[in-house]
C-alpha positions, 0 to 999 in steps of 0.5 A, a space after each residue: 340517846 345521849 352521844 358521848 366522846 370519851 377522852 383519856 390517854 390511858 388506853 385500858 382506862 378509856 376502853 373500860 369506861 367506854 364498855 361501862 357506858 355501852 351497858 346503858 341503852 340510852 348512852 352511845 359512845 361515838 368516839 374514843 380519843 387517846 390524844 389531844 392532837 385528835 381531840 378537837 377534830 374528832 369532836 367537831 366531826 362526831 358532834 357528841 352531846 357530852 365529852 368526858 375529858 381527862 384533865 391530866 392528858 399530856 401535851 395540852 393546856 386544859 383552858 385552851 382545849 376546853 375553850 376550843 371545844 366550846 367554840 367549835 362545838 358549842 352544843 357539846 357539854 364538856 365534863 371534866 374527869 380529874 384526880 385533882 381535888 382543888 376548889 380553885 381549879 374547879 372554879 377556873 374550869 367552871 368559869 370557862 363553861 364546862 358543865 361538870 367536874 367529876 373526880 375519878 373516884 366517883 362510882 359508875 352510878 354517880 357518873 351515869 346520873 351526872 351524864 343523864 342529868 345534863 339533858 335538863 337545859 336549865 340545870 347548871 353544873 354537876 360538881 362531884 367529890 370536891 370537898 372544898 366545893 359546895 353544890 346547891 342544896 335541894 332547897 336552894 333557889 333553882 337558877 337557870 344556866 343563863 341566870 348563873 352566867 349573868 350573875 357571874 358577870 355581875 360578880 365581875 362588876 359588869 353593867 347590864 350593857 356590858 353583860 348584854 354585849 358579853 353574852 350577845 343578848 339584849 340589855 332588856 333580856 339581861 334586865 329580865 334575867 335580873 328580875 327573875 334572879 332577884 325574885 328567886 333569891 329575894 335579893 334587894 341589890 346586885 351585891 346581895 344577889 351575888 352573895 346569896 347565890 354564893 352562900 347557897 352554893 349556886 355560884 362559885 365564890 368570886 376571887 381575883 383571877 390568877 394564872 390557873 395551876 395545872 
């Protein structure tokens, strides 16, 4: 059973989405949230497996909201629902650790498949219906979520020691991840690994950080 919290300030849309999800016997809606003020306390109390978060809810900074959710409910997967279709925005939110970014134009089959796909602990993000974002192809090397996290920090020119400190793991574990990454990507250097992961769509293109545009 996958426990879900649906977060949207439009009551009719939120309840329609809840009704849709309740049709599936292995999905359980444990919370229906209509305001940012009650969002984090509700998630902390109900501990859903997945939070479907409407990006356009008024009165909140999405970066701060997502950060608080992941800090206080680290086992919860955050999936963004949005009418925005901007590659820069997608990359900003994925860098925060959200597991999915779904455009609101997706059909119910795609939405449910994305939610159920999050049960795979090694699956990375599920990004749907953003034309400027490439998902990894079926033939692309299958990097684990942790390997993607390591590569993101490699792309920031961090050393193994800095990566270990950032992810709260040992330097030896970082080296093991790097060996696996090199083998899967057939990379000959750290830069080569980042480039190949980006080319196959497994890693967001690295860019200079700027203030997010919401």
